[in-house]
C-alpha positions as CSV (number, residue, x, y, z in Angstrom):
1,M,-9.7,0.9,-24.7
2,E,-10.7,3.4,-22.1
3,R,-8.1,5.6,-20.4
4,V,-8.2,5.2,-16.6
5,V,-7.7,8.1,-14.3
6,I,-7.5,8.7,-10.5
7,T,-10.1,11.2,-9.3
8,G,-10.0,10.6,-5.5
9,M,-7.5,9.6,-2.8
10,G,-7.8,8.8,0.9
11,I,-5.3,7.5,3.5
12,L,-4.5,6.6,7.0
13,S,-0.8,6.2,7.8
14,P,1.9,6.5,10.4
15,L,2.6,10.0,8.9
16,G,-1.0,11.3,9.1
17,N,-4.6,10.6,8.4
18,D,-5.2,12.6,5.3
19,V,-3.4,13.0,2.0
20,D,-1.9,16.4,2.6
21,T,-0.4,15.5,6.0
22,F,0.9,12.2,4.7
23,W,2.5,13.8,1.6
24,Q,4.1,16.7,3.6
25,G,5.7,14.2,6.0
26,L,7.2,12.3,3.0
27,K,8.5,15.4,1.4
28,E,10.1,16.4,4.7
29,G,11.7,13.0,5.1
30,R,10.0,12.6,8.5
31,S,9.8,9.1,10.1
32,G,6.5,7.8,11.4
33,I,8.2,5.0,13.3
34,S,8.0,5.1,17.1
35,P,7.8,2.9,20.2
36,I,4.6,0.7,20.3
37,E,2.1,2.3,22.7
38,R,-1.1,0.3,22.5
39,F,0.2,-2.9,24.2
40,D,3.0,-4.0,26.5
41,V,6.1,-4.9,24.5
42,T,8.4,-5.7,27.4
43,E,8.9,-9.4,26.4
44,F,9.2,-8.6,22.6
45,G,12.5,-8.4,20.8
46,T,11.1,-5.6,18.6
47,K,9.3,-2.8,20.3
48,I,8.7,-0.3,17.5
49,A,6.2,0.1,14.6
50,G,4.6,2.7,12.3
51,Q,1.3,3.3,14.1
52,V,-1.9,5.2,13.0
53,R,-2.6,7.9,15.6
54,G,-5.6,10.0,16.3
55,F,-8.1,7.6,14.9
56,D,-11.3,6.9,16.9
57,G,-13.6,4.5,15.0
58,E,-16.5,4.9,17.5
59,A,-16.4,8.7,17.1
60,I,-16.4,8.4,13.3
61,F,-18.8,5.6,12.8
62,G,-20.8,5.5,16.0
63,R,-20.3,2.9,18.8
64,K,-22.8,0.4,17.3
65,E,-21.4,0.3,13.8
66,A,-17.7,0.4,15.0
67,R,-18.3,-2.6,17.2
68,K,-19.3,-4.6,14.1
69,M,-16.0,-3.9,12.2
70,D,-12.5,-5.0,12.9
71,L,-10.0,-2.1,12.8
72,F,-8.7,-3.0,9.3
73,S,-12.3,-2.5,8.0
74,Q,-12.6,0.8,9.9
75,Y,-9.4,2.0,8.4
76,A,-10.5,1.0,4.9
77,L,-13.9,2.6,5.2
78,F,-12.5,5.8,6.6
79,A,-10.0,6.1,3.8
80,A,-12.6,5.2,1.2
81,E,-14.9,8.0,2.5
82,Q,-12.0,10.4,2.1
83,A,-11.4,9.2,-1.4
84,V,-15.1,9.4,-2.4
85,Q,-15.3,12.9,-1.0
86,D,-12.1,14.0,-2.7
87,A,-13.6,12.7,-6.0
88,A,-16.8,14.5,-5.4
89,L,-18.7,11.3,-6.2
90,V,-22.4,11.2,-5.7
91,P,-23.1,7.4,-5.6
92,E,-26.8,7.9,-6.2
93,Q,-26.0,9.5,-9.5
94,L,-23.8,6.6,-10.7
95,D,-24.8,3.5,-12.7
96,R,-24.3,1.4,-9.6
97,E,-24.0,-1.8,-11.6
98,R,-20.8,-0.3,-13.2
99,F,-19.5,0.9,-9.8
100,G,-17.3,-1.6,-7.9
101,V,-14.8,-2.1,-5.1
102,Y,-11.4,-3.9,-5.2
103,V,-9.9,-3.6,-1.7
104,G,-7.9,-6.2,0.1
105,S,-6.1,-7.0,3.4
106,G,-3.3,-9.4,3.9
107,I,-3.9,-10.4,7.5
108,G,-7.5,-9.3,8.0
109,G,-9.1,-9.1,11.5
110,I,-6.3,-10.5,13.6
111,G,-7.3,-8.4,16.6
112,T,-10.9,-9.7,16.5
113,L,-9.6,-13.3,16.1
114,A,-7.2,-13.1,19.0
115,D,-9.7,-11.5,21.3
116,N,-12.2,-14.2,20.6
117,V,-9.7,-17.0,21.1
118,K,-9.1,-15.6,24.5
119,V,-12.8,-15.5,25.2
120,L,-13.2,-19.1,24.1
121,E,-10.4,-20.3,26.4
122,E,-11.4,-18.2,29.4
123,R,-15.2,-18.0,29.2
124,G,-16.3,-20.9,26.9
125,P,-17.9,-21.2,23.5
126,G,-21.1,-19.6,24.5
127,R,-19.4,-16.2,24.9
128,V,-17.6,-16.1,21.5
129,S,-19.0,-13.3,19.4
130,P,-21.4,-14.4,16.6
131,S,-19.8,-11.5,14.6
132,L,-16.3,-13.1,14.8
133,V,-16.3,-14.5,11.3
134,P,-17.9,-11.6,9.4
135,M,-15.5,-9.2,11.3
136,M,-12.3,-11.0,10.7
137,I,-12.4,-12.3,7.2
138,S,-10.3,-10.2,4.8
139,N,-13.1,-9.5,2.3
140,M,-15.0,-7.4,4.8
141,A,-13.2,-4.2,4.1
142,A,-14.4,-4.3,0.5
143,A,-17.9,-5.4,1.6
144,Q,-18.2,-2.6,4.0
145,I,-17.2,-0.1,1.4
146,S,-19.6,-1.6,-1.1
147,I,-22.5,-1.4,1.4
148,R,-21.6,2.1,2.4
149,F,-21.7,3.5,-1.2
150,G,-24.2,1.1,-2.8
151,A,-21.7,-0.3,-5.3
152,L,-23.4,-3.2,-7.1
153,G,-20.5,-3.9,-9.5
154,E,-17.6,-6.3,-9.1
155,T,-16.5,-6.3,-5.4
156,L,-13.5,-8.4,-4.7
157,S,-10.8,-8.7,-2.1
158,P,-7.5,-9.7,-3.8
159,V,-5.2,-11.4,-1.2
160,T,-1.7,-11.2,-2.5
161,A,0.0,-10.3,0.8
162,C,2.0,-7.2,0.6
163,S,1.3,-6.5,-3.0
164,I,-2.5,-6.2,-2.4
165,G,-2.7,-2.5,-3.0
166,N,-1.1,-2.7,-6.4
167,S,-3.1,-5.9,-7.3
168,S,-6.3,-4.1,-6.4
169,I,-5.5,-1.0,-8.4
170,G,-4.1,-3.0,-11.3
171,E,-7.1,-5.3,-11.6
172,A,-9.5,-2.4,-11.3
173,F,-7.6,-0.6,-14.0
174,R,-8.0,-3.6,-16.3
175,L,-11.7,-3.8,-15.6
176,I,-12.3,-0.1,-16.5
177,R,-9.9,-0.1,-19.4
178,S,-11.8,-3.0,-21.0
179,G,-15.1,-1.1,-20.6
180,E,-16.6,-3.3,-18.0
181,A,-16.9,-0.7,-15.3
182,D,-17.1,3.1,-15.0
183,V,-15.9,3.7,-11.4
184,M,-13.9,1.5,-9.0
185,I,-12.8,2.1,-5.4
186,A,-9.4,0.3,-5.1
187,G,-6.6,-0.2,-2.6
188,G,-5.6,-2.0,0.5
189,T,-5.8,-1.9,4.3
190,E,-4.1,-3.4,7.3
191,A,-4.3,-3.2,11.1
192,A,-1.7,-5.8,12.2
193,V,0.3,-3.9,14.8
194,H,-0.8,-6.6,17.3
195,P,1.0,-8.8,19.8
196,L,0.4,-11.9,17.8
197,A,1.7,-10.6,14.5
198,L,4.6,-8.8,16.2
199,A,5.6,-12.1,17.9
200,S,5.4,-14.1,14.7
201,F,7.4,-11.7,12.5
202,G,9.9,-11.3,15.3
203,N,10.4,-15.0,15.8
204,A,10.9,-15.2,12.0
205,T,13.8,-12.8,12.5
206,A,12.2,-10.5,9.9
207,L,12.0,-7.3,12.0
208,S,14.4,-4.6,12.8
209,K,15.5,-4.5,16.5
210,R,16.7,-0.9,16.5
211,N,14.5,-0.1,19.4
212,D,16.7,2.6,20.8
213,S,16.5,4.6,17.5
214,P,13.1,3.8,15.9
215,E,13.2,6.7,13.5
216,Q,16.3,5.2,12.0
217,A,15.2,1.6,12.0
218,S,13.8,1.3,8.5
219,R,16.8,1.8,6.2
220,P,16.2,0.4,2.7
221,F,19.4,-0.3,0.6
222,D,21.7,0.6,3.6
223,A,24.4,-1.9,4.3
224,N,23.3,-2.0,8.0
225,R,19.7,-2.7,7.4
226,D,18.4,-5.4,9.7
227,G,14.8,-6.1,8.8
228,F,11.5,-4.3,8.2
229,V,9.4,-2.3,10.6
230,M,5.7,-3.1,10.8
231,G,3.2,-0.4,9.8
232,E,-0.5,-0.1,9.4
233,G,-3.2,2.0,7.8
234,A,-5.1,2.2,4.5
235,G,-4.6,3.6,1.1
236,I,-7.6,3.9,-1.2
237,V,-8.1,5.6,-4.6
238,V,-11.1,6.2,-6.9
239,L,-10.5,5.1,-10.4
240,E,-12.7,6.1,-13.3
241,S,-12.8,5.9,-17.1
242,L,-11.6,9.2,-18.5
243,T,-14.9,9.4,-20.4
244,H,-16.9,9.1,-17.2
245,A,-14.7,11.5,-15.3
246,L,-14.9,14.2,-18.0
247,R,-18.6,13.8,-18.3
248,R,-19.2,14.7,-14.7
249,G,-16.5,17.4,-14.6
250,A,-14.2,15.6,-12.1
251,R,-10.9,16.9,-11.0
252,I,-8.2,14.4,-12.2
253,H,-5.1,13.7,-10.0
254,G,-3.3,11.3,-12.4
255,E,-3.6,8.4,-14.8
256,V,-3.0,4.7,-14.5
257,I,-1.5,3.5,-17.8
258,G,0.0,0.1,-17.0
259,Y,-0.1,-3.0,-14.8
260,G,1.9,-6.2,-14.6
261,A,1.9,-9.1,-12.2
262,S,3.9,-12.3,-11.8
263,S,4.9,-15.0,-9.3
264,D,8.4,-15.8,-8.1
265,A,7.4,-19.5,-7.9
266,Y,10.3,-19.7,-5.4
267,H,9.5,-19.6,-1.7
268,V,6.7,-18.8,0.7
269,V,8.3,-15.9,2.4
270,A,11.7,-15.1,0.7
271,S,11.7,-13.1,-2.5
272,H,13.7,-14.4,-5.4
273,P,17.3,-13.5,-4.7
274,E,17.9,-12.5,-8.4
275,G,14.6,-10.5,-8.5
276,L,13.3,-12.6,-11.4
277,G,9.6,-12.3,-10.5
278,A,10.0,-8.6,-9.9
279,Y,11.6,-8.2,-13.3
280,Q,8.8,-10.1,-15.0
281,A,6.2,-7.9,-13.3
282,M,8.0,-4.7,-14.3
283,K,8.5,-5.9,-17.8
284,R,4.8,-6.7,-18.1
285,A,3.8,-3.4,-16.6
286,L,5.9,-1.5,-19.1
287,A,4.4,-3.5,-22.0
288,S,0.9,-2.9,-20.7
289,A,1.6,0.9,-20.6
290,G,3.1,0.8,-24.1
291,I,6.3,2.5,-23.0
292,T,10.1,1.9,-22.9
293,P,12.1,1.8,-19.7
294,E,13.7,5.1,-20.8
295,Q,10.4,6.8,-20.5
296,V,10.1,6.1,-16.7
297,D,11.1,9.2,-14.7
298,V,10.9,7.7,-11.2
299,I,10.5,4.3,-9.5
300,S,8.7,3.8,-6.1
301,A,10.5,0.8,-4.8
302,H,8.9,-2.0,-2.6
303,A,12.1,-1.8,-0.5
304,T,11.2,-3.1,2.9
305,S,14.7,-2.8,4.4
306,T,15.5,-6.6,4.4
307,P,18.9,-7.8,3.2
308,V,17.6,-10.2,0.6
309,G,14.5,-8.2,-0.5
310,D,16.3,-4.9,-1.3
311,L,19.1,-6.6,-3.2
312,G,16.7,-8.7,-5.2
313,E,14.7,-5.7,-6.1
314,T,17.8,-3.8,-7.2
315,K,18.7,-6.8,-9.4
316,G,15.2,-6.9,-10.9
317,I,15.3,-3.2,-11.7
318,K,18.7,-3.6,-13.4
319,K,17.3,-6.5,-15.5
320,A,14.1,-4.6,-16.4
321,F,15.7,-1.2,-17.1
322,G,19.2,-2.0,-18.4
323,E,21.5,1.1,-18.4
324,H,18.6,3.3,-17.6
325,A,18.5,1.7,-14.1
326,Y,21.5,3.9,-13.2
327,R,19.8,7.1,-14.4
328,V,16.2,6.7,-13.0
329,P,15.7,8.0,-9.4
330,I,14.3,5.4,-7.0
331,T,12.4,6.3,-3.7
332,A,11.6,4.1,-0.8
333,N,8.6,5.3,1.2
334,K,8.9,2.5,3.7
335,S,11.9,4.2,5.1
336,M,9.5,6.6,6.7
337,I,6.2,4.7,7.1
338,G,7.4,1.2,7.7
339,H,5.8,-1.7,5.9
340,M,2.0,-1.3,5.9
341,F,1.5,-4.8,4.4
342,G,-1.7,-4.9,2.4
343,A,-2.1,-1.1,2.7
344,A,1.4,-0.4,1.3
345,G,0.6,-0.4,-2.4
346,G,-2.3,2.0,-2.0
347,A,-0.4,4.4,0.1
348,E,2.6,4.4,-2.2
349,A,0.4,4.9,-5.2
350,I,-1.0,8.0,-3.6
351,A,2.6,9.2,-2.9
352,L,3.6,8.6,-6.5
353,V,0.6,10.5,-7.8
354,Q,1.6,13.5,-5.6
355,S,5.2,13.2,-6.9
356,L,4.1,13.4,-10.5
357,K,1.8,16.3,-9.8
358,E,4.4,18.4,-7.9
359,G,7.7,17.2,-9.4
360,I,9.1,16.2,-6.1
361,I,10.6,12.8,-5.2
362,P,10.5,11.9,-1.5
363,P,13.8,10.7,-0.1
364,T,14.9,7.3,1.0
365,I,15.9,8.3,4.6
366,N,18.4,6.5,6.8
367,L,20.6,5.7,3.8
368,A,23.9,6.5,5.6
369,N,26.1,3.6,4.5
370,P,24.9,2.3,1.1
371,D,25.2,-1.4,0.4
372,P,27.8,-1.7,-2.3
373,E,25.6,-4.2,-4.2
374,C,22.7,-1.7,-4.1
375,D,24.3,0.8,-6.3
376,L,21.5,2.7,-7.9
377,D,20.2,6.3,-7.3
378,Y,17.9,5.9,-4.3
379,V,17.4,9.7,-3.6
380,P,19.2,9.5,-0.3
381,N,18.0,11.5,2.7
382,Q,16.6,14.6,1.0
383,A,13.7,15.1,-1.3
384,R,14.6,16.1,-4.9
385,Q,12.8,18.3,-7.5
386,A,12.6,16.7,-10.9
387,D,10.7,17.0,-14.2
388,L,8.4,14.0,-13.8
389,T,5.8,12.5,-16.2
390,I,5.7,8.8,-15.7
391,G,6.4,6.7,-12.5
392,L,6.4,3.0,-11.8
393,S,5.5,1.5,-8.4
394,N,6.6,-1.9,-7.2
395,S,4.8,-4.1,-4.6
396,F,5.9,-7.7,-3.7
397,G,4.3,-10.1,-1.3
398,F,4.8,-13.3,0.7
399,G,4.3,-16.3,-1.6
400,G,6.1,-14.6,-4.4
401,H,3.2,-12.3,-5.5
402,N,4.5,-9.4,-7.5
403,A,2.4,-6.4,-8.8
404,V,3.6,-3.3,-10.5
405,I,1.6,-0.3,-11.7
406,V,2.6,2.6,-14.0
407,L,1.2,6.0,-13.4
408,R,1.4,9.2,-15.5
409,K,0.8,12.8,-14.8
410,Y,-2.6,13.6,-16.3
411,E,-2.6,15.5,-19.6
412,E,-5.6,16.0,-21.8
């Protein structure tokens, strides 16, 4: 089996639009949550989100091209271009039939859809954009990346809700490890900070309403957590077989060594209260990596800041790790960036790579009053230096989709 390494990374996030800025914000324990600025939130119960700032698609791609892409595709393509540049890939020099793209989005082009529904109602069917469907469908992020770089290999858009990033990275890892691909661009993207999504999640009572203190709203594992905070962006990595990366002299950021997936088979939106699906995915990821729980030095938790979800994940970790669950440090990036939905796994994979490289665990901020039932080491409020070699990252999604990846600091 081929070893699989990460040679490129790209990101847009509420903490910044490049890896260095994003990572620095995480290390500092800085929140990217703020009042929503792009539309009127007067009538909404929740008025805060983690927003991408300083992004101008028309300036980056040109007005003509940008107008053909929904924002989620623009985010993905921008992050992919960062990752390809970081990897120093020259697509023309690759075997393009062994070069693919696994990038997904949970909600897709909700902005494009909502805009055209309004046009239909107010101006009639003759004014609806002929580009509506190819702009809004969730596979378009992967398609745009494939077109941009001429990737002729497998190009898929896994739709596993909030676990998309890990599903994409994990499935790409499997493809390369089996020898069926040399290079894959993988990750997730989302641009759902939109009135329609905000209203829906709000009416489902899923969102925090700490509007007066947005930076403190996302508080995983805290006894006073009251829901998640919406986020957006894209997290994209370049994966290669180690053989291919060494042959072209690539810089290697880290290694993917395991992947596990499962289904809760329980509920369309609620995670299993005992964390059984999470446990199964973690167990399979450890087996895929060929390691024991005691070899894991850090866990990047899914930890959305919901009462049921955080407790269920804690129970799943205890079941998967036994007594080691009380010794392994756990970090919750969503305390700072909110829940980036389909982009979350990719962003958190990048954060975990940086943790392993630098030996620094970002904090779980806003953990002021720990939930007595969430009694593990969540690295509260301040980053921690540690000797790190192996990290595990959890991502769970609506419908009971669970995806877990295992990363290792690269060693020859």
